[in-house]
Backbone as a printed PyTorch tensor [residue, N CA C, xyz], in Angstrom:
tensor([[[189.7410, 228.2410, 449.3590],
         [188.6310, 228.5090, 450.0020],
         [188.2090, 229.1300, 448.7660]],

        [[186.6770, 228.4830, 449.2950],
         [185.6900, 229.4110, 448.1710],
         [184.8900, 230.5250, 448.9020]],

        [[185.1520, 231.7190, 448.1530],
         [183.9330, 232.5510, 449.3930],
         [182.8370, 232.5510, 448.8100]],

        [[182.0890, 232.8980, 450.1210],
         [180.6530, 232.8910, 449.8220],
         [179.8990, 233.6510, 448.4610]],

        [[180.1210, 235.3000, 448.4840],
         [179.9290, 236.2060, 447.0650],
         [180.2180, 234.7080, 445.9110]],

        [[180.8430, 234.0630, 445.4360],
         [181.0760, 233.5440, 444.6670],
         [180.1680, 232.0470, 444.3220]],

        [[179.9720, 231.3810, 445.7190],
         [179.8310, 229.8760, 445.6590],
         [177.7630, 230.2920, 445.3500]],

        [[177.2110, 231.5740, 445.7710],
         [176.0530, 231.3860, 446.0040],
         [175.5280, 232.4020, 445.0600]],

        [[175.2890, 232.2530, 443.9130],
         [174.8820, 232.9510, 442.5640],
         [173.2620, 233.0790, 442.5760]],

        [[172.5820, 231.8240, 443.2680],
         [171.5850, 231.3240, 443.2650],
         [170.6110, 231.5900, 445.5720]],

        [[169.3610, 231.4000, 445.4950],
         [169.2920, 230.9790, 446.8540],
         [168.5570, 230.2010, 447.0410]],

        [[169.2540, 228.8930, 447.1570],
         [168.6430, 227.6420, 447.4420],
         [168.2510, 227.9690, 448.8140]],

        [[168.5730, 228.1990, 449.7670],
         [167.7700, 228.2650, 451.3460],
         [167.1100, 229.3000, 451.7180]],

        [[166.1040, 229.2780, 452.5790],
         [165.5360, 230.1110, 452.8810],
         [164.9140, 229.8890, 454.4270]],

        [[164.0140, 230.4660, 455.4050],
         [164.3660, 230.3560, 456.3240],
         [163.0350, 230.7850, 456.2910]],

        [[162.3360, 230.7780, 457.9040],
         [161.5080, 230.8350, 458.7860],
         [161.4140, 230.7500, 460.0090]],

        [[160.8820, 232.3450, 460.6390],
         [161.9930, 232.3290, 462.0300],
         [160.3030, 232.2540, 462.6630]],

        [[160.0850, 231.2850, 463.9200],
         [158.6550, 231.3120, 464.5520],
         [158.9260, 232.2420, 466.0080]],

        [[157.4640, 232.1410, 466.3700],
         [157.1800, 232.3640, 467.8580],
         [158.0980, 232.6090, 468.6430]],

        [[158.6310, 230.9580, 469.1220],
         [159.1420, 230.3760, 470.1740],
         [160.5040, 230.5420, 469.8200]],

        [[161.4050, 231.2790, 469.4610],
         [162.8780, 231.8500, 469.0130],
         [163.5860, 230.0510, 468.3450]],

        [[162.5560, 229.4560, 467.8800],
         [163.2850, 228.7860, 466.7320],
         [163.1170, 228.8670, 465.2560]],

        [[163.8790, 228.5340, 464.2450],
         [163.7930, 228.8820, 462.7980],
         [163.9010, 227.7370, 462.1540]],

        [[162.9290, 227.4320, 461.0340],
         [162.9830, 226.1520, 460.1680],
         [164.1530, 226.6210, 458.6270]],

        [[164.6080, 226.0840, 458.4050],
         [165.2160, 225.9700, 456.8170],
         [164.9110, 225.0550, 456.3470]],

        [[164.6360, 225.7220, 455.2490],
         [164.7130, 224.8480, 453.5830],
         [165.4280, 225.2820, 453.3550]],

        [[165.6710, 224.3980, 452.1290],
         [166.9460, 223.8400, 450.5970],
         [166.2250, 223.2940, 449.5440]],

        [[165.8540, 224.2150, 448.9030],
         [165.1920, 224.4600, 447.7130],
         [163.4850, 223.9380, 448.0480]],

        [[162.9590, 224.5480, 449.1140],
         [162.0380, 224.6870, 449.3660],
         [161.3150, 223.2650, 449.9400]],

        [[162.4030, 222.3290, 450.6580],
         [162.8100, 221.3760, 451.5500],
         [162.7090, 221.4590, 453.2440]],

        [[161.9460, 221.0270, 454.4090],
         [162.3530, 221.7810, 455.3430],
         [163.4920, 220.6720, 455.5580]],

        [[164.2940, 220.9520, 456.2180],
         [165.9930, 220.4660, 456.2380],
         [166.3770, 220.3330, 457.5950]],

        [[166.0520, 221.7220, 458.6400],
         [165.8090, 221.3490, 459.8830],
         [165.4960, 222.8700, 460.4450]],

        [[164.7750, 222.2700, 461.6720],
         [164.8100, 223.6630, 462.8190],
         [165.5890, 224.0030, 463.7600]],

        [[166.0110, 225.3190, 464.0490],
         [167.2470, 225.3070, 465.3380],
         [166.5990, 226.4230, 466.3820]],

        [[167.0770, 226.1270, 467.0160],
         [167.2430, 227.0240, 467.8670],
         [168.2910, 226.7600, 469.0830]],

        [[167.6530, 228.1390, 470.6690],
         [169.9780, 228.2570, 471.0480],
         [170.1280, 228.7210, 470.5100]],

        [[171.6620, 228.5710, 470.6240],
         [172.9400, 229.2620, 470.0130],
         [172.8890, 229.5380, 468.4270]],

        [[172.4670, 228.0580, 467.9340],
         [172.0640, 228.3790, 466.4260],
         [171.6800, 229.1810, 465.7330]],

        [[170.3890, 229.5580, 466.8100],
         [169.0310, 230.1740, 466.5370],
         [169.6700, 231.5630, 466.6860]],

        [[170.1380, 232.1530, 467.7930],
         [171.1000, 233.4590, 467.9860],
         [172.1130, 233.9130, 466.8690]],

        [[172.9100, 233.0900, 466.7530],
         [174.0300, 232.6490, 465.3200],
         [172.6120, 233.4810, 464.0660]],

        [[171.7760, 232.7020, 463.5310],
         [171.4360, 233.1170, 463.0030],
         [170.6080, 234.5980, 462.9560]],

        [[169.7940, 235.4520, 463.8340],
         [169.8970, 236.1190, 463.5710],
         [171.2050, 237.2710, 463.4220]],

        [[172.2040, 237.3240, 463.9500],
         [173.3000, 237.9430, 463.7210],
         [173.8180, 237.9140, 462.2580]],

        [[173.6170, 236.8130, 461.6180],
         [173.8350, 236.5610, 460.3880],
         [172.9420, 237.6150, 459.7790]],

        [[171.5560, 237.2290, 460.1220],
         [170.2810, 238.3660, 459.4090],
         [170.6760, 239.8050, 459.5170]],

        [[171.2180, 239.9720, 460.8650],
         [171.0150, 241.8760, 460.8020],
         [172.3520, 241.8990, 460.1760]],

        [[173.6530, 241.2630, 459.6110],
         [174.3970, 241.3760, 458.6300],
         [173.5140, 242.1600, 457.4750]],

        [[172.9690, 241.7360, 457.2380],
         [172.0640, 242.0140, 455.4570],
         [172.8300, 241.7360, 454.4730]],

        [[173.2710, 239.9660, 454.5400],
         [174.9870, 240.3250, 453.3820],
         [174.1910, 238.6930, 453.3970]],

        [[173.2170, 238.6330, 452.0240],
         [172.6950, 237.1160, 451.1590],
         [173.7410, 236.2170, 451.8240]],

        [[175.1280, 236.5520, 450.3440],
         [175.8560, 235.4110, 450.6320],
         [176.2950, 234.8130, 451.8640]],

        [[176.6130, 235.1450, 453.0220],
         [176.7330, 235.2880, 453.7520],
         [175.7470, 234.7340, 454.7860]],

        [[174.9000, 234.0640, 454.8670],
         [173.3290, 234.0950, 455.1820],
         [173.2530, 232.3200, 454.4700]],

        [[173.3530, 232.8520, 453.1560],
         [173.2090, 231.2780, 452.5030],
         [174.6770, 230.3770, 453.0420]],

        [[175.6760, 230.3760, 452.7620],
         [177.0000, 230.4130, 453.2990],
         [176.2630, 229.5010, 454.9890]],

        [[175.7830, 230.5300, 455.8920],
         [175.2940, 229.6940, 457.1330],
         [174.2330, 229.1800, 457.0140]],

        [[173.8570, 228.8020, 456.4550],
         [172.5230, 228.1000, 456.6010],
         [173.2780, 226.6010, 455.7560]],

        [[173.7690, 226.4160, 455.0510],
         [174.7060, 225.4050, 454.1790],
         [175.2030, 224.9770, 455.6030]],

        [[176.0330, 225.6190, 456.5570],
         [176.9510, 225.1490, 457.6890],
         [175.7250, 224.3930, 458.4380]],

        [[174.9040, 225.1570, 458.7980],
         [174.0300, 225.0650, 460.0140],
         [173.4240, 223.2870, 459.6560]],

        [[172.7350, 223.0390, 458.2790],
         [172.1930, 222.6490, 458.5850],
         [173.0740, 221.0830, 457.7580]],

        [[174.4520, 221.3900, 457.5140],
         [175.4100, 220.5370, 456.9650],
         [175.2780, 219.7160, 455.9180]],

        [[174.1710, 220.5110, 454.6440],
         [173.9740, 220.5740, 453.2620],
         [175.3000, 220.9300, 452.2300]],

        [[175.6650, 219.4010, 451.6510],
         [176.9820, 219.9900, 450.8350],
         [176.5920, 220.9900, 449.2640]],

        [[176.9560, 221.6920, 449.1610],
         [176.1720, 222.6920, 448.1590],
         [177.5920, 222.9670, 447.2870]],

        [[177.7830, 222.5170, 445.8190],
         [178.6700, 222.5230, 444.8750],
         [178.0890, 224.1650, 444.0700]],

        [[179.0050, 224.1520, 443.1320],
         [179.6680, 224.8910, 442.2080],
         [178.4730, 224.4320, 440.8480]]])
């Protein structure tokens, strides 16, 4: 298993939290998914952890985007 801190030396994912408890997730600047509900709640918890590699890994998983080294 690849550890998150070694996989994400860059930050290909970004997110924007919207007013209505949804968030837009972007991969290298391109919108790939809008999340809400349980996925949004999980995103809030990962953001609160303040761990960038874990956040990048979560965003990759939730979008289904395959990221390789």
